[in-house]
N, C-alpha and C positions, 0 to 999 in steps of 0.2 A: 164788741170784738175785740180780741186780744192781739195786741199788736206782735208780730213775731220779731224776734232782735234779727239785725241785719248779719251778723258774724258771729259766729261761735269758735274759741278756742279750748281745747280740750286737755286737761291734766289727767293722764291715767297711768295706772299701775297694770297695764293690759294683760287682763285674765280671760276667762270666760264671759263675763257679762259685760265686760267692758268692750269685748270685741263685738258683741250682740249691739250694744250702745252706738259704737263705731258704725256698724253698718246700718244701723238704722239712721243715724245722721246723714250717711251717704245717700240712702233713700229718699231722704226729705230735702233735697238740694232745691225743690221750687220753694221752700219756706225759709231756707238759711245757707249762709255759705260757711263751710267748714273751714277757717282760716289756717289752722296748723293744729299738730297734736305735740305736746310735751309728755315723754313717757319716762318714767321714775319708777322707784323701787315701791315694793308693798306685796302684792300678790307673787310677784316673782322679783329677781334682781332687775336692776335698771336696764342692764344691756339686753337681757330677755325681754322685757317690756318693750325696748325699742326696736327689737327685731320682729316680735308679733305685731306692732303697730304698722311697721311696713308691710309685712306679708300680708296683713287684713287690705290695708289700702291698695295694695297692687293687685289682690284678688279682686277686687271690685273695680279694677281700672283707674284707680286715682293716684297713681304715682306722682302726680304734680302736686300734690298736698304736702307741705315740709312737716317733716316730724324732727323733733329737737330732744336732745337727751337732757332730762330734769335731773331732780336729786336722787342721788344714790343712796342716801341713808336720812334718818331722822335728825331733826335738829339736836336732839340731846345726845347723840351716839356719834362715834367716829366710823362706824361700818355697819353694814347691814348683811343680815343672813336670812334668806326666805325661810319660812316653818313650815312643818308638816301639816298643819291645818290648812294652810293655802293651798298646798300640793293636794290635799284630799277633794277640794272642791274645785279646783282648777286645773289638775294634772301636773305632771313633773315638769312640762313646757309651758304650762300657763293657758294653753289652749284646747284643753282635754284630751290630752295626746293625739292631736290630729297631726303633730308635726308639721304644721303649715310653714313654720320657719325655720325646718332644719331638724335636727337631732334634740334642741332644747338644751337650756342650762344646767339641768340638774339630771343625775344619774336615773336610769330606770327603778321604779320602785320608791320613787319619792313620795312622801305623804305617812311613811311609816316613822314615828318618832326615832330618831336616832340615838345610838349609846354614846358615840364618840363627839364630845362638846370642846375639843380642843381646837383651837383657831390661832394661826401664826400671824397675830396682830399685837405685839407685846405693847401693853400699857395704853390701848385703846379701848374705848367703850364700846361694846358689840351690842346690837338689837338683835333679837332673834325673833322677828315677827311681832318687835314690840315690846318683849321681854328682856330684860338684861341678861346675858349670858350667864349660866349658871342658876337662872331661877329655876324653880321646880315646873313652871310651866314653859319655858324655853326648849321647844322640840325642833331642831333643824330639820328640814328636808333632806332626806339622804342624798350625798353628793353635794349639798350646798356650801359646806363649810370651805371646800377648794376655790370657792367663787365669792369670796369676801369683797364688797365693794368698798374702795377708800376714796376718799375725796382728792388724794394726791396721784390718784393712778389712772385719772380720766384720759381718754384719748379716743380715738373712733372706736365705738363698739364693734369689736371683731366677730360678735354673733350675729350683727345687723349688716354687716358689708356683702355677703352674697346676696341677700335680698334685695340691698341697695343696686348692686351692679346688675342684677336681673333685671331691673326696672328700665334698662337701657342708660344708665349713667345719669338720669335726669333728677334722681331724689338727692336732696341737700344733706350730706353726712353732718351731724355734730361733731364739733372739735373738742368741745369741753362742757362741763354741766353748767356753765354759766350762759350758755347759748339759750336754753330753754327759759331761763328766769327772766333774761334781758328781753327775750321775745315778747314775753307776757306784760313785762312793763312797757316796752314800745306801743303794742297793741292797746293797753288802756289809755295811755297817754294820747295816742292818735284818735281812737275812737270813742273813748270814755263808756258811758252805758249803752253805745249803740253795738259794742262787742260784749259778749255774754261768756264768762269763765266758767267751764263746766268740769268740775273736778269730781272725779269718780275714785280716786285713791286717796291716800292721806294729803292732809292740807299742807306740807311742808313746800312745795313750790310756791303755792300762793302766800304763804307767810314769807318766804324768802324774798320774793318780788316786793312786799309791802315794806319789809324791814330795809331792804335797799334802796326803795323809792316810796317813802311815806306818803309823797303827794299823791299817789294814786289810789290811795284808800277810799276816799270820798268819790272818786269816779268809777269806782269797780263793782259791776254787777257778777254777782258769784251765784251759781247754783250747784249745790254740793250733795253728792251721796256719802251719807254717814251719820252717825250719831242714832240715838234713839231716847225718847222721852218718856212715854206712857207704856213701853214694853220692855221685856227683859232683853240684855244684850247677847251678842252670840261669842263671847269670848269666854273664857274659863270662867270668869266670874260671874257669868249669866248677867252683868251690869254694863259693861263697856260694849261698844261696837267696834268692829276689826279696822275699819278705816281709822278711827279716833285712837285707838290704843296705841297705832303705829307711832304716833306723835302728838300726844296731849297737849304739849306746850305749844306747838304751832297752831292746833286748832283754837286754843284759848285764846291767843293773840290774835289769830283772825276773827273771832268773835267779837272781840272788843276794838276791833280796827276801825269799826265806821261805814265800812262796806255794805252793800245792799245784798244781803245774803238770804238765800232760801235753802232751809236744811231739808233734804228728801232721806229720812231716814228709817228705821225699820218699823216704825209706826205705820208707814203706807206702804212700803215694800213688799212687807209680808202679806198684805192684801192682793197684791197681784201676782199669782201664780201661774206659769205657762204650763199648758197640758201638753201632755203627749201628742196630741192630735196635732198640735201646730206644728213639732218637729217632723211629723209624718207627711204633712202639707208640703213642708219645705223641701224635704227628700223627694218627693213625688214629682219634683220639677224636672228631676234627672240631669240638674247641671252641677258643676263643681262647687259653685256658691251655695246651692241648696243642701248639697251634701255637707258642706262644712259647718253651715249654720246648724243643720239636724244634728250633725256630730257633737257640737256644742251643747244643744239643748239636752240631747239624750246623756250626757256625760254629766251633766248639770243635774237634771232630774233625778237620775240614779242616786248620785251622790247626796243631794238634799233628803231623798227618800229614806236612806239608809241611815242619816244623822237624826232625823225626826220625822217617822213616819206618821205622827198625828198632824204636826203643823204643815207638813209639805206633801199630803196624800195628794194634793191637786197638781202639782207641779213644783217647778223651780221659781225661787222668788226672782222677780225681775229689777233687781237693785239698780244697777248703771242705767239700764234702758229707760226705767221710769224718769230718772233725774234727766236725760236727754230730753223725754218728751215733755218735761216740766220747763226745761229752758225753750222749748219751742211755743209751748202753752201752759201757761201759768194758770189757767182755769180748772186744769186736770186735778188740782189740789185745794184743799181748804186749809188755810194756815193760822196758827194761833203766834201773834207778836210777843217776845219778851227778852229781856236782858238773859243771855244765854252765857254758860262757862263750860268749859271741859276740866274736869278735876285732874290734876297733876299729880296728886300725893295718894297714898291709902293710908288709913289709920283714924285714929279717935280725932274727930272734928275736923277731919279733912275730907272724909268720903272714901271713893274708891277711885282710882287712878282710871282715867279714860270715860269715866262717866259724863255724859252730857246733862246739865241740869239748869235751872233757873238760877241766875245770879242774884243773891238775896240784897246785894248794895242797889240792884236796880228797882228794889222794893222803895227804897227810901230817895234815891238818886234817880228821877223820872228822866234825865238827860242822857243816860248811859244807851249806848247803840242798843238796838232791838233787832233780832234774827227772826225771819219769817219761818217758823217750824211747820212742817207739812203734818197735819194730824188726821185728815179726811183726804180720800180719793176717789174719782170716778173710775173705780177699776174696770168695769164692764166696758167703758167706751175707751180706755186707754188700752185693753188687751185685744180688743176689735181691732183698733186703728194699727197697733203694732205687728200684730199677726198678718194683716193684710198688706201692709208696706213691706215687712220682711218677704213677703210671698212674691211681691213686685221685684225687689232687690235681688231675688236669686235668678230671676230670667236672664 
């Protein structure tokens, strides 16, 4: 019998599959307590992720769950711009253009590579979806350049305030980006490995917490969605995975921190495809929740099919929902333990930036921290449980 964690803290860049994972956790209340959500940059900017998280929680009647603002940009940059690739798979509002949290942070039409790379942030290092501004692969989502996130300008997320107020004033609004990191530290210190940190976006929040409070590393249980070991990546280089490319430096530090880490990457998530019949079933409930979940699935199924008809003919890959399910039941996956690293440079004798690979030092230094890398998955059991649980939460 697998013992379920008592408590889960989520770190999310709330896009389509993050929202599905969040709904899945809310539908698993008998198995876990969702203590709070830290919303940061990645699929969208941090303010939009915050607004999306609040909106999803409100839709499912859980305005009591606190939401904190997390990292606004990767550890290697001063500012962040959402990229066109993420908009293609998550919509310009991050939620499949459902407008659940309002009009969204980006202009209509996001997802098309922009021609204007000008950003009014002199002397700052700007990340465009994990690529340095000016890189040939840096394509900002349309309308994104006007919403550059800076560490010095954090306040009440204006895009999130209407949702927070609509919940009856009960929701705690973050004051600055430190809130989410401090909350993570406090939770790990209080609960140790009785709390699971579920990271479905870049590992910047987790890295910032460990950097600020190194004592939590040995107490930290982390289940992360990201990386790939045996399969191609889903970035331009077909090597790196999206969450890792956003902040490889942070990922590499987390891998070597000594925390108890389970990596749920493309090796297993690409085996878990949500079919159209599931979305149809949720829509048939006739509820607002059911329509929302179905709209998310419809958007993602279409986007993935257009991107790779061979790989995704069976549906959308359930990246973040699988990680959430593994946080509840580790028996869903078979893992291979190894010393892991994230490449931080590209070039001869360096590799490819963002690639997750075995750390060769681990072959001779057996005391190096090891990561549980999921390579096998009981996809049938997971898909059946996921579709059924989501149908129940629609009601």
